[in-house]
LOTORDO-670706 format. One line per 5 residues: number of its first residue (from 1); for each residue x, y, z of N, C-alpha, C. Coordinates in Angstrom, 1 decimal. Layout:
N
NUM = X:Y:Z:X:Y:Z:X:Y:Z; ...
END
This chain:
206
1 = -55.9:7.3:7.2:-54.9:6.2:7.5:-53.6:6.5:6.7; -52.5:6.5:7.4:-51.2:6.8:6.8:-50.7:5.6:6.0; -50.1:5.9:4.9:-49.5:4.9:4.0:-48.1:5.1:3.9; -47.3:4.2:3.3:-45.9:4.3:3.1:-45.6:5.5:2.2; -46.5:5.7:1.3:-46.3:6.8:0.3:-46.4:8.2:1.1
6 = -47.2:8.2:2.2:-47.4:9.4:3.0:-46.2:9.6:3.9; -45.4:8.6:4.1:-44.3:8.6:5.1:-43.0:8.4:4.4; -42.3:9.5:4.0:-41.0:9.4:3.2:-40.0:8.6:4.0; -39.9:8.8:5.3:-38.9:8.1:6.1:-39.1:6.6:6.1; -40.4:6.2:6.2:-40.7:4.7:6.1:-40.4:4.2:4.7
11 = -40.7:5.0:3.7:-40.4:4.6:2.3:-38.9:4.4:2.1; -38.1:5.3:2.7:-36.6:5.2:2.5:-36.1:4.0:3.3; -36.7:3.7:4.4:-36.2:2.5:5.2:-36.6:1.2:4.5; -37.8:1.2:3.9:-38.1:0.0:3.1:-37.3:-0.2:1.9; -36.9:0.9:1.2:-36.0:0.9:0.1:-34.7:0.3:0.4
16 = -34.1:0.9:1.5:-32.8:0.4:2.0:-32.8:-1.1:2.4; -33.9:-1.5:3.1:-34.0:-2.8:3.5:-34.1:-3.8:2.3; -34.9:-3.4:1.3:-35.0:-4.3:0.1:-33.7:-4.4:-0.6; -33.0:-3.3:-0.7:-31.7:-3.2:-1.4:-30.6:-4.1:-0.6; -30.6:-3.9:0.7:-29.7:-4.7:1.5:-30.0:-6.2:1.4
21 = -31.3:-6.6:1.4:-31.6:-8.0:1.2:-31.2:-8.5:-0.1; -31.3:-7.7:-1.2:-30.8:-8.2:-2.5:-29.3:-8.4:-2.5; -28.6:-7.5:-1.9:-27.1:-7.6:-1.9:-26.7:-8.8:-1.1; -27.4:-9.1:0.0:-27.1:-10.3:0.8:-27.3:-11.5:0.0; -28.5:-11.6:-0.8:-28.8:-12.7:-1.6:-27.7:-12.9:-2.7
26 = -27.2:-11.8:-3.3:-26.2:-11.9:-4.3:-24.9:-12.3:-3.7; -24.6:-12.0:-2.5:-23.4:-12.4:-1.8:-23.4:-14.0:-1.7; -24.5:-14.5:-1.3:-24.6:-16.0:-1.2:-24.4:-16.6:-2.6; -24.9:-16.0:-3.6:-24.7:-16.5:-5.0:-23.3:-16.4:-5.4; -22.6:-15.4:-5.0:-21.2:-15.2:-5.3:-20.4:-16.2:-4.6
31 = -20.7:-16.6:-3.4:-20.0:-17.6:-2.6:-20.2:-19.0:-3.3; -21.4:-19.2:-3.8:-21.7:-20.5:-4.5:-20.8:-20.6:-5.7; -20.9:-19.6:-6.6:-20.1:-19.6:-7.8:-18.6:-19.6:-7.5; -18.2:-18.9:-6.4:-16.8:-18.9:-6.0:-16.2:-20.2:-5.8; -17.0:-21.1:-5.2:-16.6:-22.5:-4.9:-16.4:-23.2:-6.2
36 = -17.3:-23.0:-7.2:-17.2:-23.6:-8.5:-15.9:-23.1:-9.2; -15.7:-21.8:-9.2:-14.5:-21.3:-9.8:-13.2:-21.8:-9.2; -13.2:-22.0:-7.9:-12.1:-22.5:-7.2:-11.8:-24.0:-7.6; -12.9:-24.7:-7.7:-12.8:-26.1:-8.2:-12.2:-26.2:-9.6; -12.7:-25.3:-10.4:-12.1:-25.2:-11.8:-10.7:-24.9:-11.8
41 = -10.3:-23.9:-11.0:-8.9:-23.5:-10.9:-7.9:-24.6:-10.5; -8.4:-25.3:-9.4:-7.5:-26.4:-8.9:-7.3:-27.5:-10.0; -8.4:-27.9:-10.6:-8.3:-28.9:-11.6:-7.5:-28.5:-12.9; -7.7:-27.2:-13.3:-7.0:-26.7:-14.4:-5.5:-26.7:-14.1; -5.1:-26.4:-12.9:-3.7:-26.4:-12.5:-3.1:-27.8:-12.5
46 = -3.9:-28.8:-12.1:-3.5:-30.2:-12.1:-3.4:-30.8:-13.5; -4.3:-30.4:-14.4:-4.4:-31.0:-15.7:-4.5:-29.9:-16.8; -3.4:-29.1:-17.0:-3.4:-28.0:-17.9:-3.6:-28.5:-19.4; -2.9:-29.6:-19.7:-2.9:-30.1:-21.1:-4.3:-30.6:-21.5; -4.9:-31.3:-20.6:-6.3:-31.8:-20.8:-7.3:-30.7:-21.0
51 = -7.2:-29.7:-20.1:-8.1:-28.6:-20.2:-7.9:-27.8:-21.5; -6.7:-27.7:-21.9:-6.4:-26.9:-23.2:-6.9:-27.7:-24.4; -6.7:-29.0:-24.4:-7.2:-29.9:-25.5:-8.7:-29.9:-25.6; -9.4:-29.9:-24.4:-10.8:-29.9:-24.4:-11.4:-28.5:-24.9; -10.7:-27.5:-24.5:-11.2:-26.1:-24.9:-11.1:-25.9:-26.4
56 = -10.2:-26.6:-27.1:-10.1:-26.4:-28.5:-11.4:-26.8:-29.2; -12.1:-27.7:-28.6:-13.4:-28.2:-29.2:-14.6:-27.3:-28.9; -14.4:-26.2:-28.2:-15.5:-25.3:-27.9:-15.7:-24.4:-29.1; -17.0:-24.0:-29.2:-17.4:-23.1:-30.3:-17.2:-21.6:-29.9; -16.1:-21.1:-30.3:-15.7:-19.7:-29.8:-16.7:-18.7:-30.4
61 = -17.2:-18.9:-31.6:-18.2:-18.0:-32.2:-19.4:-17.9:-31.4; -20.0:-19.0:-31.0:-21.3:-19.0:-30.2:-21.0:-18.4:-28.8; -19.8:-18.7:-28.2:-19.5:-18.2:-26.9:-19.3:-16.7:-27.0; -18.7:-16.2:-28.1:-18.5:-14.7:-28.2:-19.9:-14.0:-28.5; -20.7:-14.6:-29.3:-22.0:-14.0:-29.6:-22.8:-13.9:-28.3
66 = -22.8:-15.0:-27.5:-23.5:-15.0:-26.3:-23.0:-14.0:-25.3; -21.7:-13.7:-25.3:-21.1:-12.7:-24.4:-21.7:-11.3:-24.8; -21.7:-11.1:-26.1:-22.2:-9.8:-26.6:-23.7:-9.6:-26.3; -24.4:-10.7:-26.4:-25.9:-10.7:-26.1:-26.1:-10.3:-24.7; -25.4:-10.9:-23.7:-25.6:-10.7:-22.3:-25.1:-9.3:-21.9
71 = -24.0:-8.8:-22.5:-23.5:-7.5:-22.2:-24.6:-6.4:-22.7; -25.1:-6.7:-23.9:-26.1:-5.8:-24.4:-27.4:-5.8:-23.5; -27.7:-7.0:-23.1:-28.9:-7.1:-22.3:-28.8:-6.4:-20.9; -27.6:-6.3:-20.4:-27.4:-5.6:-19.2:-27.6:-4.1:-19.4; -27.2:-3.7:-20.6:-27.3:-2.3:-21.0:-28.8:-1.9:-21.1
76 = -29.6:-2.8:-21.8:-31.0:-2.5:-21.9:-31.7:-2.5:-20.6; -31.3:-3.4:-19.7:-31.9:-3.5:-18.4:-31.7:-2.3:-17.6; -30.4:-1.7:-17.6:-30.1:-0.5:-16.9:-30.9:0.7:-17.5; -31.0:0.7:-18.8:-31.8:1.8:-19.5:-33.3:1.7:-19.1; -33.8:0.5:-18.9:-35.2:0.4:-18.6:-35.5:1.0:-17.2
81 = -34.6:0.8:-16.3:-34.7:1.3:-14.9:-34.7:2.9:-15.0; -33.7:3.4:-15.8:-33.6:4.8:-15.9:-34.8:5.4:-16.5; -35.4:4.8:-17.5:-36.6:5.3:-18.2:-37.8:5.3:-17.3; -37.9:4.2:-16.4:-39.0:4.2:-15.5:-38.9:5.3:-14.4; -37.7:5.5:-14.0:-37.5:6.5:-12.9:-37.8:7.9:-13.5
86 = -37.7:8.1:-14.8:-38.1:9.3:-15.4:-39.5:9.4:-15.8; -40.3:8.3:-15.5:-41.7:8.3:-15.8:-42.1:7.8:-17.2; -41.1:7.3:-17.9:-41.4:6.8:-19.3:-41.7:5.3:-19.2; -43.0:5.0:-18.9:-43.4:3.6:-18.7:-43.2:2.7:-20.0; -43.6:3.3:-21.1:-43.6:2.5:-22.3:-42.2:2.2:-22.8
91 = -41.3:3.2:-22.7:-39.9:2.9:-23.1:-39.3:1.9:-22.2; -39.6:2.0:-20.9:-39.1:1.0:-19.9:-39.6:-0.4:-20.3; -40.8:-0.5:-20.6:-41.4:-1.8:-21.0:-40.8:-2.4:-22.2; -40.5:-1.6:-23.2:-39.9:-2.1:-24.4:-38.5:-2.5:-24.1; -37.8:-1.8:-23.3:-36.4:-2.2:-22.9:-36.4:-3.5:-22.1
96 = -37.4:-3.6:-21.2:-37.5:-4.9:-20.5:-37.7:-6.0:-21.4; -38.6:-5.8:-22.4:-38.9:-6.9:-23.4:-37.7:-7.2:-24.2; -36.9:-6.2:-24.5:-35.6:-6.5:-25.3:-34.7:-7.3:-24.5; -34.6:-7.0:-23.2:-33.8:-7.8:-22.3:-34.2:-9.3:-22.2; -35.5:-9.5:-22.1:-36.1:-10.8:-22.1:-35.7:-11.6:-23.4
101 = -35.9:-10.9:-24.6:-35.6:-11.5:-25.9:-34.1:-11.9:-25.9; -33.3:-11.1:-25.5:-31.8:-11.4:-25.5:-31.5:-12.6:-24.6; -32.2:-12.6:-23.4:-32.0:-13.7:-22.5:-32.4:-15.0:-23.2; -33.5:-15.0:-23.9:-34.0:-16.2:-24.7:-33.0:-16.6:-25.8; -32.5:-15.6:-26.5:-31.5:-15.9:-27.5:-30.2:-16.5:-26.9
106 = -29.8:-16.1:-25.8:-28.7:-16.7:-25.1:-29.0:-18.2:-24.9; -30.1:-18.5:-24.3:-30.5:-19.9:-24.0:-30.6:-20.7:-25.3; -31.1:-20.1:-26.4:-31.3:-20.9:-27.6:-29.9:-21.2:-28.2; -29.0:-20.3:-28.1:-27.6:-20.5:-28.6:-26.9:-21.6:-27.7; -27.2:-21.6:-26.4:-26.6:-22.6:-25.5:-27.2:-23.9:-25.8
111 = -28.5:-24.0:-26.2:-29.2:-25.2:-26.5:-28.5:-25.9:-27.8; -28.3:-25.1:-28.8:-27.6:-25.6:-30.0:-26.2:-26.0:-29.7; -25.5:-25.3:-28.8:-24.1:-25.7:-28.5:-24.1:-27.0:-27.7; -24.9:-27.1:-26.8:-25.0:-28.4:-26.0:-25.4:-29.5:-27.0; -26.4:-29.3:-27.8:-26.9:-30.3:-28.7:-25.8:-30.9:-29.6
116 = -24.9:-29.9:-30.1:-23.8:-30.3:-31.0:-22.9:-31.2:-30.2; -22.6:-30.9:-29.0:-21.7:-31.8:-28.2:-22.3:-33.1:-27.9; -23.5:-33.1:-27.6:-24.2:-34.4:-27.3:-24.3:-35.3:-28.5; -24.5:-34.7:-29.7:-24.5:-35.5:-30.9:-23.1:-36.1:-31.2; -22.0:-35.5:-30.7:-20.7:-36.0:-30.8:-20.4:-37.0:-29.7
121 = -21.3:-37.2:-28.8:-21.1:-38.2:-27.7:-20.3:-37.6:-26.6; -20.2:-36.2:-26.5:-19.5:-35.6:-25.4:-20.5:-35.0:-24.4; -20.7:-35.8:-23.4:-21.5:-35.5:-22.2:-21.1:-36.3:-21.1; -21.5:-35.9:-19.8:-21.0:-36.6:-18.6:-21.2:-38.1:-18.7; -20.2:-38.9:-18.4:-20.2:-40.4:-18.4:-20.5:-41.0:-19.7
126 = -20.4:-40.3:-20.8:-20.6:-40.9:-22.1:-19.4:-41.8:-22.5; -19.7:-42.9:-23.3:-18.6:-43.8:-23.7:-17.4:-43.0:-24.4; -17.8:-42.0:-25.2:-16.7:-41.2:-25.8:-15.9:-40.4:-24.8; -16.5:-39.8:-23.9:-15.8:-38.9:-23.0:-15.0:-39.7:-22.0; -15.4:-40.8:-21.5:-14.7:-41.6:-20.5:-13.4:-42.2:-21.1
131 = -13.3:-42.2:-22.4:-12.0:-42.7:-23.1:-11.0:-41.6:-23.2; -11.3:-40.4:-22.9:-10.4:-39.3:-23.0:-9.6:-39.2:-21.7; -8.5:-38.4:-21.7:-7.7:-38.3:-20.5:-8.5:-37.5:-19.4; -8.0:-37.7:-18.2:-8.8:-37.2:-17.0:-9.0:-35.7:-17.1; -8.0:-34.9:-17.6:-8.2:-33.5:-17.6:-9.4:-33.1:-18.5
136 = -9.5:-33.8:-19.7:-10.6:-33.5:-20.6:-12.0:-33.9:-20.0; -12.0:-35.0:-19.3:-13.2:-35.4:-18.6:-13.7:-34.4:-17.6; -12.7:-33.9:-16.8:-13.0:-32.9:-15.8:-13.5:-31.6:-16.4; -12.8:-31.2:-17.5:-13.2:-30.0:-18.2:-14.6:-30.0:-18.6; -15.0:-31.1:-19.3:-16.4:-31.2:-19.7:-17.4:-31.3:-18.6
141 = -17.0:-32.0:-17.6:-17.9:-32.2:-16.4:-18.2:-30.8:-15.8; -17.1:-30.0:-15.6:-17.3:-28.7:-15.1:-18.0:-27.8:-16.0; -17.8:-28.0:-17.3:-18.4:-27.2:-18.3:-20.0:-27.3:-18.3; -20.4:-28.6:-18.2:-21.9:-28.8:-18.2:-22.5:-28.3:-16.9; -21.8:-28.6:-15.7:-22.3:-28.2:-14.4:-22.4:-26.6:-14.3
146 = -21.3:-26.0:-14.6:-21.2:-24.5:-14.4:-22.1:-23.7:-15.4; -22.0:-24.1:-16.7:-22.8:-23.4:-17.7:-24.3:-23.8:-17.5; -24.5:-25.0:-17.0:-25.9:-25.4:-16.8:-26.5:-24.6:-15.6; -25.8:-24.5:-14.6:-26.3:-23.7:-13.4:-26.5:-22.2:-13.8; -25.5:-21.7:-14.6:-25.6:-20.3:-15.1:-26.9:-20.2:-16.0
151 = -27.1:-21.2:-16.9:-28.3:-21.1:-17.8:-29.6:-21.1:-17.0; -29.6:-21.9:-15.9:-30.8:-21.9:-15.0:-31.0:-20.5:-14.4; -29.9:-19.9:-14.0:-30.0:-18.5:-13.5:-30.6:-17.5:-14.5; -30.1:-17.7:-15.8:-30.6:-16.9:-16.9:-32.1:-17.1:-17.0; -32.5:-18.4:-17.0:-34.0:-18.7:-17.1:-34.8:-18.1:-16.0
156 = -34.3:-18.2:-14.8:-35.0:-17.5:-13.7:-35.1:-16.0:-13.9; -34.0:-15.4:-14.4:-33.9:-14.0:-14.6:-35.0:-13.6:-15.7; -35.1:-14.4:-16.7:-36.1:-14.1:-17.7:-37.5:-14.1:-17.1; -37.8:-15.1:-16.3:-39.1:-15.2:-15.6:-39.3:-14.0:-14.7; -38.3:-13.6:-14.0:-38.5:-12.4:-13.0:-38.7:-11.1:-13.8
161 = -37.9:-10.9:-14.9:-38.1:-9.7:-15.7:-39.4:-9.7:-16.4; -39.9:-10.9:-16.8:-41.2:-11.0:-17.4:-42.3:-10.5:-16.4; -42.1:-10.9:-15.1:-43.1:-10.5:-14.1:-43.0:-9.0:-13.9; -41.8:-8.5:-13.9:-41.6:-7.0:-13.7:-42.2:-6.3:-14.9; -42.1:-6.8:-16.1:-42.8:-6.2:-17.2:-44.3:-6.1:-17.1
166 = -44.8:-7.2:-16.6:-46.3:-7.3:-16.4:-46.7:-6.2:-15.3; -45.9:-6.1:-14.2:-46.3:-5.2:-13.2:-46.1:-3.7:-13.7; -45.1:-3.5:-14.6:-44.9:-2.2:-15.1:-46.0:-1.8:-16.0; -46.5:-2.7:-16.8:-47.6:-2.4:-17.7:-48.9:-2.1:-16.9; -49.0:-2.8:-15.7:-50.2:-2.6:-14.9:-50.1:-1.4:-14.0
171 = -48.9:-0.8:-14.0:-48.7:0.4:-13.2:-48.3:0.1:-11.7; -48.1:-1.2:-11.4:-47.7:-1.5:-10.0:-46.3:-1.1:-9.8; -45.5:-1.1:-10.8:-44.1:-0.6:-10.8:-44.1:0.6:-11.6; -43.7:1.7:-11.0:-43.7:3.0:-11.6:-42.6:3.9:-11.1; -42.6:5.2:-11.5:-41.5:6.1:-11.2:-41.5:6.4:-9.7
176 = -42.5:6.1:-8.9:-42.5:6.2:-7.5:-42.3:5.0:-6.7; -42.3:3.8:-7.4:-42.1:2.5:-6.8:-41.4:1.6:-7.7; -40.1:1.6:-7.7:-39.3:0.8:-8.7:-38.2:0.0:-8.1; -38.3:-0.2:-6.8:-37.2:-1.0:-6.1:-37.2:-2.5:-6.6; -38.4:-3.1:-6.9:-38.4:-4.4:-7.4:-37.7:-4.5:-8.8
181 = -37.9:-3.5:-9.6:-37.2:-3.5:-10.9:-35.7:-3.3:-10.8; -35.3:-2.5:-9.8:-33.9:-2.2:-9.6:-33.2:-3.5:-9.1; -33.9:-4.2:-8.1:-33.3:-5.4:-7.6:-33.2:-6.5:-8.7; -34.2:-6.5:-9.6:-34.1:-7.5:-10.7:-33.0:-7.1:-11.6; -32.7:-5.8:-11.8:-31.6:-5.4:-12.6:-30.3:-5.8:-12.0
186 = -30.2:-5.7:-10.6:-28.9:-6.2:-10.0:-28.7:-7.7:-10.2; -29.8:-8.4:-10.1:-29.7:-9.9:-10.3:-29.2:-10.2:-11.7; -29.8:-9.5:-12.7:-29.4:-9.7:-14.1:-28.0:-9.3:-14.4; -27.5:-8.2:-13.8:-26.1:-7.8:-14.0:-25.2:-8.9:-13.4; -25.6:-9.4:-12.2:-24.8:-10.5:-11.6:-24.7:-11.7:-12.5
191 = -25.8:-12.1:-13.1:-25.8:-13.2:-14.0:-24.9:-13.0:-15.2; -24.9:-11.7:-15.7:-24.0:-11.4:-16.8:-22.6:-11.4:-16.4; -22.2:-10.9:-15.3:-20.9:-10.9:-14.8:-20.3:-12.3:-14.6; -21.1:-13.2:-14.1:-20.7:-14.6:-14.0:-20.3:-15.2:-15.4; -21.1:-14.9:-16.4:-20.8:-15.4:-17.7:-19.5:-14.8:-18.2
196 = -19.3:-13.5:-17.9:-18.0:-12.9:-18.4:-16.8:-13.6:-17.8; -17.0:-14.2:-16.6:-15.9:-15.0:-16.1:-15.9:-16.4:-16.7; -17.1:-17.0:-17.0:-17.1:-18.3:-17.5:-16.6:-18.4:-18.9; -16.8:-17.3:-19.7:-16.4:-17.3:-21.1:-14.9:-17.6:-21.3; -14.0:-16.8:-20.7:-12.6:-17.1:-20.9:-12.2:-18.5:-20.3
201 = -12.8:-18.9:-19.2:-12.4:-20.2:-18.6:-12.7:-21.4:-19.5; -13.7:-21.3:-20.3:-14.1:-22.5:-21.1:-13.8:-22.3:-22.6; -13.7:-21.0:-23.0:-13.5:-20.8:-24.5:-12.1:-20.3:-24.8; -11.4:-19.7:-23.8:-10.1:-19.1:-24.1:-9.0:-19.7:-23.3; -9.2:-21.0:-22.9:-8.1:-21.7:-22.1:-6.9:-21.8:-23.0
206 = -5.7:-21.4:-22.4:-4.4:-21.6:-23.1:-3.5:-22.5:-22.3
END
């Protein structure tokens, strides 16, 4: 009985199909975030002073640390794929684990950042926030929505990479079958790129 492994042409077709499907999925994600970025841009243009005033209250240190964490996690994710393609399963597994840990660190930092704001009474529809000017209200509304959606994507990414790590250790993902890990890497890079755009919008507004 012929298998995909015995048929290189079928394997190549499956690889291309999986890759194309992932790029299509990322395109829909890009369109979704694109709408959010457009909404931010329109409101920032209308209320520049309010956006600037609200951004001064952001924790630049945490934002910068989280940026470094995600950029580094993209690097470890890429290295894990390279290691697996070269047949080094254990190195790939450790690098995947490092990526997962950094994703968790990102979410922990975001938790403390959100908690600090909530303790100050700055959250959607809070008595403190509704007393501020409209630009500041819109800034924080967009901040919670956009960073919240991004945080959810990070959480999903952690779950998927954890699954890939399990499959790698079990040998189901290996040097001859790594498309799932590659697609996971593409998703993780996309999530990191979105944050690289979010960081200046909310922490470096001038």
